[in-house]
C-alpha positions in Angstrom: 26.7 -19.7 -5.3 22.9 -19.7 -5.1 21.0 -21.8 -7.7 18.6 -19.4 -9.4 14.8 -19.7 -9.6 14.9 -20.8 -13.2 17.0 -23.8 -12.3 14.7 -24.7 -9.4 11.7 -24.5 -11.7 13.4 -26.7 -14.4 14.4 -29.3 -11.9 10.9 -29.7 -10.6 9.4 -30.0 -14.1 12.0 -32.5 -15.1 11.9 -34.6 -11.9 8.1 -34.8 -11.5 6.8 -34.2 -15.0 3.4 -35.9 -14.9 2.7 -35.7 -11.2 0.0 -33.2 -10.1 1.8 -30.0 -9.0 -1.3 -28.1 -7.9 -4.9 -29.1 -7.1 -7.6 -26.6 -6.5 -9.9 -27.4 -3.6 -12.9 -25.2 -2.9 -13.8 -27.1 0.3 -17.4 -27.0 -0.8 -19.3 -28.1 -4.0 -17.7 -26.2 -6.9 -17.2 -26.9 -10.6 -13.5 -26.4 -10.2 -13.2 -28.5 -7.0 -10.4 -31.1 -7.5 -9.1 -29.7 -10.8 -5.3 -30.1 -11.0 -2.3 -29.3 -13.2 0.9 -31.3 -13.6 4.5 -30.1 -13.1 5.1 -30.2 -16.8 2.0 -28.3 -17.6 2.8 -25.5 -15.2 6.3 -25.2 -16.6 5.1 -25.0 -20.2 2.5 -22.5 -19.4 5.1 -20.4 -17.5 7.3 -20.5 -20.6 4.4 -19.4 -22.7 3.7 -16.4 -20.5 7.3 -15.3 -20.6 7.3 -15.5 -24.5 3.8 -13.8 -24.7 5.1 -10.8 -22.7 8.1 -10.6 -25.0 5.8 -10.8 -28.1 3.9 -7.8 -26.6 7.2 -5.8 -26.7 8.3 -6.1 -23.1 11.9 -6.8 -22.3 13.6 -8.3 -19.2 13.5 -5.7 -16.4 9.9 -4.6 -17.3 7.8 -4.5 -14.1 4.7 -6.6 -14.2 2.1 -6.1 -11.5 -0.1 -9.0 -10.4 -3.5 -8.9 -8.7 -4.9 -12.3 -7.7 -6.3 -14.4 -4.9 -5.5 -18.0 -4.5 -5.9 -19.8 -7.8 -4.4 -22.5 -10.1 -2.7 -19.8 -12.2 -0.9 -18.2 -9.3 2.3 -20.3 -9.5 2.6 -20.3 -13.3 2.3 -16.5 -13.4 5.0 -16.2 -10.8 7.2 -18.7 -12.6 6.7 -17.1 -16.0 7.8 -13.7 -14.7 10.9 -15.3 -13.1 11.8 -17.1 -16.3 11.5 -14.0 -18.4 13.4 -11.7 -16.0 10.3 -9.6 -15.4 10.3 -8.1 -11.9 6.9 -8.8 -10.2 5.0 -6.1 -8.3 2.9 -8.2 -5.9 -0.4 -6.4 -5.2 -2.6 -7.1 -2.2 -6.1 -7.8 -3.3 -7.5 -6.5 0.0 -6.5 -2.9 -1.0 -9.0 -0.4 -2.3 -8.9 1.3 -5.6 -6.9 4.3 -4.5 -4.3 2.2 -2.7 -3.9 -0.1 -5.8 -3.6 2.9 -8.1 -0.8 4.4 -6.0 1.2 1.1 -5.9 0.8 0.3 -9.6 1.7 3.9 -10.6 4.5 4.3 -8.1 6.1 1.0 -9.2 6.2 2.0 -12.9 4.6 -1.3 -13.8 4.0 -1.6 -17.5 1.8 -4.7 -17.4 -1.0 -5.7 -15.0 -2.1 -9.3 -14.9 -5.3 -9.6 -12.9 -7.9 -12.1 -12.0 -11.4 -11.6 -13.5 -12.9 -10.9 -10.0 -10.8 -7.6 -9.8 -11.6 -6.4 -13.4 -14.4 -4.0 -12.3 -12.2 -2.6 -9.5 -9.3 -1.9 -11.9 -11.5 -0.5 -14.6 -12.7 2.1 -12.1 -9.1 3.5 -11.9 -7.9 2.5 -15.4 -7.7 6.1 -16.7 -5.4 6.9 -13.7 -2.9 4.2 -14.8 -1.2 5.8 -17.8 2.0 3.8 -17.4 0.2 0.4 -17.8 0.5 -0.6 -21.5 -1.3 -4.0 -21.2 -4.0 -5.3 -19.0 -4.2 -9.1 -19.0 -7.2 -10.8 -17.5 -7.3 -14.5 -16.5 -9.9 -16.8 -14.9 -12.4 -15.2 -17.2 -12.4 -12.4 -19.8 -13.0 -8.7 -19.6 -13.7 -6.2 -22.4 -10.7 -4.1 -23.4 -8.3 -6.4 -21.6 -6.1 -9.1 -23.2 -7.3 -12.7 -22.7 -4.7 -14.5 -20.7 -5.5 -17.9 -22.2 -5.5 -16.5 -25.8 -2.0 -15.0 -25.5 -0.7 -18.2 -23.9 -2.1 -20.4 -26.6 -0.3 -18.5 -29.4 3.1 -18.3 -27.5 6.1 -20.7 -27.6 6.3 -23.3 -24.9 10.1 -23.7 -25.0 12.4 -22.5 -22.2 13.2 -18.8 -22.5 16.8 -18.1 -23.1 17.1 -15.5 -20.4 20.0 -15.3 -17.9 18.9 -13.8 -14.6 21.1 -11.1 -13.1 21.0 -12.1 -9.4 21.4 -8.5 -8.3 18.7 -7.0 -10.4 15.2 -6.3 -9.2 13.2 -9.5 -9.0 10.2 -8.5 -6.9 8.6 -5.4 -5.5 6.3 -5.5 -2.4 4.7 -2.6 -0.7 4.6 -2.0 3.0 2.9 0.9 4.8 5.4 3.6 5.7 5.7 5.3 9.1 4.7 8.6 7.4 1.6 6.9 6.1 2.9 6.5 2.5 3.6 2.9 1.5 7.2 2.1 0.6 8.2 -0.2 -2.3 10.5 -2.9 -0.9 13.0 -3.9 -3.6 14.0 -7.6 -3.5 16.6 -8.8 -6.0 16.3 -12.1 -7.8 19.0 -13.5 -5.5 16.7 -12.8 -2.5 14.0 -15.2 -3.7 16.6 -17.8 -4.5 18.1 -17.4 -1.1 14.7 -17.7 0.6 14.0 -20.8 -1.4 17.3 -22.3 -0.2 16.7 -21.3 3.4 13.1 -22.6 3.6 14.3 -25.9 2.2 17.0 -26.0 4.8 15.0 -24.8 7.8 11.4 -25.9 7.3 11.0 -28.5 4.5 14.1 -30.7 5.2 12.1 -33.7 6.3 9.4 -33.5 3.7 9.4 -35.5 0.5 7.5 -36.0 -2.8 5.0 -38.1 -0.9 3.9 -35.1 1.2 0.8 -33.0 0.5 1.1 -29.3 1.0 -1.7 -26.9 1.9 -1.5 -23.1 2.4 -4.3 -21.8 4.6 -3.7 -18.2 4.0 -3.4 -15.9 0.9 -0.6 -16.7 -1.5 0.2 -13.0 -2.0 1.1 -13.1 1.7 3.9 -15.2 3.3 2.5 -18.5 1.9 3.6 -17.6 -1.6 7.3 -17.9 -0.7 6.8 -21.6 -0.1 5.5 -22.4 -3.6 8.9 -22.8 -5.1 10.5 -24.8 -2.2 7.5 -27.2 -2.2 7.8 -27.5 -6.0 11.5 -28.4 -5.7 10.5 -31.1 -3.2 8.0 -32.5 -5.6 5.0 -32.1 -3.3 1.5 -31.7 -4.6 0.2 -28.3 -3.4 -3.4 -27.9 -2.6 -4.9 -24.5 -3.2 -7.9 -23.1 -1.3 -9.5 -19.7 -1.6 -11.8 -20.0 1.4 -10.1 -19.8 4.8 -13.2 -20.9 6.7 -12.2 -23.3 9.5 -14.6 -26.1 8.8 -13.9 -26.2 5.0 -10.1 -26.1 5.7 -10.4 -28.9 8.2 -12.5 -30.9 5.7 -9.7 -30.6 3.0 -7.0 -31.6 5.6 -8.9 -34.7 6.7 -10.2 -35.9 3.3 -7.1 -35.2 1.3 -4.8 -36.4 4.1 -2.7 -33.2 4.0 0.7 -33.6 5.7 2.2 -30.1 5.7 0.4 -26.8 6.3 1.5 -23.1 6.1 -0.7 -20.7 7.9 -0.9 -17.7 10.2 -1.9 -17.5 13.9 -5.3 -15.9 13.4 -6.3 -18.7 11.0 -4.8 -21.4 13.2 -6.8 -20.1 16.1 -10.0 -20.3 14.0 -9.2 -23.9 13.4 -8.7 -24.5 17.1 -12.0 -22.9 17.8 -13.9 -25.0 15.4 -16.4 -27.2 17.2 -15.6 -30.0 14.8 -11.8 -30.1 15.1 -11.7 -32.8 17.9 -14.1 -35.0 15.9 -11.8 -35.1 12.8 -8.9 -37.5 12.0 -6.0 -35.1 11.6 -3.3 -37.7 12.3 -2.0 -37.1 8.7 -0.5 -33.7 9.6 3.2 -33.9 10.5 4.2 -30.2 9.9 2.5 -26.9 10.5 4.5 -23.7 9.8 3.2 -20.4 11.0 4.4 -16.9 11.3 3.5 -13.2 10.9 2.6 -12.5 14.5 3.0 -14.2 17.9 0.7 -17.0 18.9 -0.3 -16.8 22.6 1.5 -19.5 24.7 -1.8 -21.0 25.9 -3.1 -21.4 22.3 0.2 -23.1 21.4 -0.4 -25.6 24.1 -3.9 -26.2 22.9 -2.6 -26.6 19.3 0.0 -29.2 20.4 -2.7 -31.1 22.3 -4.7 -31.5 19.1 -1.9 -31.8 16.4 1.1 -33.0 18.4 4.6 -31.6 18.2 4.4 -30.7 14.5 4.9 -26.9 14.7 7.5 -24.7 13.3 7.5 -20.9 13.7 9.2 -18.3 11.5 10.1 -14.8 12.3 10.8 -12.5 9.4 9.6 -9.3 7.7 9.2 -8.2 4.1 12.6 -6.5 4.1 14.1 -9.8 5.3 11.6 -12.1 3.8 10.6 -15.2 5.8 13.9 -15.8 7.4 15.3 -14.2 10.6 14.8 -16.9 13.1 13.3 -20.4 13.4 11.4 -22.1 16.2 11.9 -25.8 15.6 9.6 -28.7 16.5 11.7 -29.8 19.4 11.7 -26.3 20.9 8.0 -26.6 21.7 8.7 -29.3 24.3 10.0 -26.6 26.6 7.3 -24.3 28.1 9.7 -21.5 28.7 10.3 -21.3 24.9 6.7 -21.0 23.9 7.0 -17.2 23.9 10.2 -17.3 21.8 10.6 -17.0 18.1 13.4 -19.4 18.1 17.1 -19.1 17.2 18.7 -17.3 14.2 18.3 -19.2 10.9 21.5 -21.1 9.9 22.6 -18.7 7.1 21.4 -15.5 8.8 23.2 -13.3 11.4 21.2 -11.6 14.1 22.2 -9.1 16.7 20.4 -7.0 19.4 21.7 -3.5 19.6 21.1 -0.4 21.7 20.2 3.2 20.5 23.9 3.7 19.6 24.0 0.6 17.5 26.2 -1.3 20.0 25.4 -5.0 20.6 23.9 -5.7 24.0 24.3 -8.7 26.2 21.8 -11.6 26.5 18.8 -10.6 28.7 19.0 -6.9 27.6 16.3 -5.5 25.3 17.3 -3.7 22.2 16.5 -3.5 18.5 16.8 -6.6 16.4 19.1 -6.2 13.4 19.8 -8.9 10.8 22.1 -9.5 7.8 22.0 -12.2 5.1 21.9 -12.6 1.3 18.1 -12.5 1.3 17.7 -8.8 2.4 16.1 -6.1 0.3 18.3 -3.7 -1.6 16.3 -0.7 -0.4 13.1 1.2 -0.7 12.1 2.3 -4.2 12.9 5.9 -4.8 13.4 6.5 -1.1 17.1 6.7 -0.3 16.5 8.5 3.1 14.2 5.7 4.4 16.7 3.1 3.0 19.6 4.7 4.9 17.6 4.6 8.1 17.2 0.8 8.1 20.1 -0.5 6.1 23.3 0.3 8.0 26.6 -1.2 7.1 24.9 -4.2 5.5 22.6 -4.8 8.5 18.8 -4.4 8.4 17.3 -2.6 11.4 14.0 -4.3 11.9 12.6 -1.8 14.4 11.4 -4.7 16.4 12.4 -4.8 20.1 13.6 -8.0 21.6 16.4 -9.8 23.4 18.5 -13.0 23.3 18.5 -15.4 26.2 21.6 -17.2 27.4 20.9 -20.1 25.0 20.6 -18.0 21.9 16.8 -17.9 21.7 15.2 -14.6 20.6 12.2 -13.2 22.5 10.2 -10.3 21.0 9.2 -7.9 23.8 6.1 -6.8 22.0 7.2 -3.3 21.4 8.0 -1.9 18.0 9.9 1.3 17.4 7.5 2.4 14.7 4.3 1.4 16.6 3.2 -0.9 13.9 -0.1 -2.9 14.4 -0.3 -6.5 13.3 -3.9 -7.6 12.8 -4.6 -10.9 11.1 -0.9 -11.0 10.1 -1.3 -7.8 8.1 1.0 -4.9 9.0 -1.0 -1.7 9.7 0.8 1.6 10.3 -1.1 4.0 12.7 0.1 7.1 10.8 -1.6 6.0 7.6 -5.0 5.6 9.4 -4.5 8.9 11.3 -3.9 10.8 8.0 -7.3 9.6 6.8 -9.0 10.5 10.1 -7.5 14.0 9.9 -9.2 14.4 6.5 -12.5 14.4 8.2 -13.8 17.9 9.0 -14.7 17.0 12.6 -11.3 15.8 13.7 -9.0 18.0 15.7 -6.7 15.3 17.1 -6.3 11.6 16.3 -4.1 8.8 17.5 -4.3 5.2 16.3 -2.9 2.2 18.1 -3.4 -1.6 18.5 -4.8 -3.4 21.4 -4.8 -7.2 22.1 -7.6 -9.0 20.3 -8.4 -12.7 20.6 -9.4 -13.2 17.0 -7.0 -11.0 15.1 -4.0 -10.7 17.4 -4.4 -6.9 17.6 -7.4 -4.7 16.8 -7.1 -1.2 15.4 -8.4 1.4 17.8 -8.4 5.2 17.5 -8.7 8.0 20.1 -9.9 11.3 18.7 -10.8 14.8 19.9 -13.4 16.7 17.9 -13.4 20.3 16.7 -15.6 22.7 18.7 -19.3 22.5 17.9 -18.9 19.6 15.3 -20.4 16.2 16.0 -19.8 12.9 14.4 -20.6 9.3 15.4 -18.3 6.4 15.8 -19.9 4.5 12.9 -19.6 7.6 10.6 -15.9 7.8 11.3 -15.3 4.0 10.8 -17.2 4.2 7.5 -15.2 7.2 6.5 -12.0 5.3 7.0 -13.3 2.2 5.3 -14.1 4.2 2.2 -10.5 5.3 1.9 -8.5 2.4 3.2 -8.5 -1.4 2.9 -11.2 -2.7 5.2 -8.7 -4.4 7.6 -7.0 -1.1 8.3 -10.2 0.7 9.5 -10.5 1.2 13.3 -12.7 -1.3 15.1 -13.4 1.1 17.9 -13.1 4.9 18.2 -12.9 6.7 21.6 -13.9 10.3 21.9 -11.9 12.5 24.3 -11.9 16.3 25.0 -8.2 16.3 24.2 -5.4 13.7 23.7 -2.6 13.4 26.3 0.7 15.0 25.2 4.3 15.2 26.2 6.1 18.3 27.2 7.2 18.7 23.6 3.6 18.6 22.5 3.6 15.1 21.0 0.5 12.9 21.5 1.3 10.1 23.9 0.4 7.0 21.9 1.7 4.6 24.6 -0.5 6.2 27.3 -3.6 5.8 25.2 -2.8 2.3 24.3 -2.3 1.3 27.9 -5.5 3.1 29.0 -7.8 1.5 26.4 -6.2 -1.9 26.5 -7.3 -2.1 30.1 -10.8 -0.8 29.1 -11.2 -3.4 26.4 -9.9 -6.3 28.6 -13.0 -6.1 30.8 
C-alpha cells in the first residue's frame, strides 16, 4: 500500500505546524525577500483552494491547468488540487501563446490558475480557450479574472472530505512528440505518491527537519517533485525565481542551505562563477541533479568545491524522477563518473535489443523500466501508448548498457533523436515542421550538438528553394515567433541539398557528426 498525497500533506502540517515551510528569497533587494509561510498556513490555504473550486461548481476529476514560475503559492496550489481530487495540467511558462493554447485545449482543462505575470499572454489567446470556465489570477489581479486571494478568503479552511482513487488521473504533463505534436503524459495519483516514497527512500533519507532545502531550477520542472518529500521531512524550503549564479550562491551562503536540487546547466553556471571559491559553502551536504549528463571533468570540479555531496537521478516524465540513482559513494570511483547509477530500489530496469530480448552486461540496447510510478499512457493517443508501454514495461527510447556491477551507462544515443538543452527536451521534428512553414525552405533537418553552456545546442541544416533567399537571423526569428525561445535553432547551416539514404530519408546522424566537428573548432 502507498500512503496517498493527502496523508503526506496532513502529516507535515500536523508535525511542523508553526515552522516556516517556505521562504521566498529574491537573492537581491526585493519587497518580498525573506517572506515566509508556515506548514499550517500552507495546509489551510490548500484546503481553501479545494473548497473554492468546489464552490465554483467543479467536481473531483475536473482538470485544472496551472501556469506559474517559482513563487510562495506554488506548493499550496499543488496541494489544494491534490486534496480536492483535481488533476493538474502542469504548463511550462517558457512556452509561447500557441503552444499554451494547444495544451490547455487538448487537456480539456476547465480551470486555469495563473500568475499575474502571464495574464497578458493568456488574454491574447483567451477567445481560443472555450473549454476554460474560470480563469483565476494570483500574485496580483487581472480584469475579467477571478481574484485568487478573494476566493480563498471566502472558502472553508477545513480538510476536504475527498477520497483519492489512486488509479485515477492525478497529473497531466506535456512532452514534445516525435511527430512534432506534444503528447499529454497521464500520471495517476498513485504515481506522485510512489515518487514521493521513492525520493524519500533514495535521496532524502539522511535529511532531517533541521535541513534547509533550495531548488535552483523551475518548480514546474523536476524540482517540483521534491516539494512533497521535503515537506514530509519538515524541511524549510527556500524559493528563488532568479537562477543567476551569484544570487543563488549568495542565498546558499547567507541562509546556510544544506540540500540543493538543480540541473547540470545551472550547476555549471555556479562552478563558473568567479566568486564561488571565495564563498563559505561548507553548509551544503547534499546536491541532487538530473535531467541530462554532467561531463565527468565538471563532476570532478564540482566535487573539489563541494565535496562528495552529489546524487544523480535518471528518469523521464513517463517514469518521473526515478529510474536509477547515482549515490554519493559512487562518485569516489572515476570509472563511474559517466554512469547514471544503479536501478532505484523499487524499480526494475532492463536493457533490450530490437526484438525486446534482454541483452547481457556490456551490450548496448534500449533501456526499459517498470514500477508503480509509471504513466498510464498518452492522452487520446493509444497508438503512441502501445509503442512505449509493452507488457507493463516502459520503453524509454534511451540507448544504454549495464556493466558487470549493475551500473547503467547511457551511450548518448536516443532512438527518437531528442535534444536535451538546459534540461529541456526538444524534439527535432517539432522545429523542422516550423522551418518547413517558411516559403524559402526546401529541406530541413534539426539536431543537437554538444554545447558547454546548455549541454546541447539546437542546430539546423537547410536547403533553400531555387531563387529564394533568406538569412540565418530571419529563419531563427521565424522559429522564435512560433516556438518557445529555447527550442529555436542557435545556428543554421545552408546546404545545396541534404544527405539522404537509399530510401530517400535525410541522414540526421551524418549531419550531426559533420557539424559537431565544425562547431568543436
